[in-house]
C-alpha positions in Angstrom: -6.5 9.4 3.1 -7.7 5.9 3.4 -5.5 3.1 2.0 -8.4 0.6 2.0 -10.1 2.1 -1.2 -8.5 1.3 -4.5 -9.9 4.5 -6.0 -7.7 6.6 -3.7 -4.5 5.0 -4.9 -2.7 5.9 -8.1 0.8 5.1 -9.4 3.3 7.8 -8.4 1.7 8.5 -4.9 3.9 8.4 -1.8 2.5 6.0 0.7 3.3 4.1 3.9 2.9 0.4 3.5 3.2 -2.5 5.9 5.3 -5.4 4.4 4.3 -9.0 5.0 7.1 -9.6 7.4 6.2 -6.5 9.4 2.5 -7.3 9.8 2.9 -8.5 13.4 4.9 -5.4 14.5 3.0 -2.9 12.3 6.2 -1.2 11.2 5.6 1.0 8.2 7.8 1.5 5.1 7.6 4.6 2.9 7.5 4.2 -0.8 6.2 5.4 -4.2 3.4 3.3 -5.8 4.5 1.6 -9.0 1.7 -1.0 -9.5 -1.6 -1.7 -7.8 -1.9 -5.4 -7.1 -5.4 -5.7 -5.5 -8.2 -6.0 -8.1 -11.2 -5.4 -5.8 -12.4 -1.9 -5.1 -11.8 -2.2 -1.3 -9.8 -4.4 1.1 -10.1 -4.4 4.9 -6.4 -4.6 5.5 -5.3 -2.1 2.8 -4.8 -2.2 -0.9 -1.7 -4.3 -1.9 0.8 -2.4 -4.0 4.3 -2.7 -5.4 6.7 0.2 -4.8 9.3 1.6 -7.2 11.9 -0.3 -5.0 10.1 -3.6 -5.7 8.6 -3.9 -2.1 5.1 -5.4 -1.9 2.8 -4.4 0.9 -0.6 -3.1 1.9 -1.2 0.7 2.0 -1.8 2.0 5.5 -1.5 5.8 4.8 -1.4 8.0 1.7 1.0 10.8 2.3 
């Protein structure tokens, strides 16, 4: 599913996110959504979330 639409993302989902420091390389980090930080319904680079481990990044894939 698409990580660019806020309506697709719910707390508890497992997602692949790209962290701020990994944006140049595109390296993905797997995590479980705790909080949705982006307020707008869509975002071209992915919806920003906080994982249960406290990492903050933009959703690239919903697993």
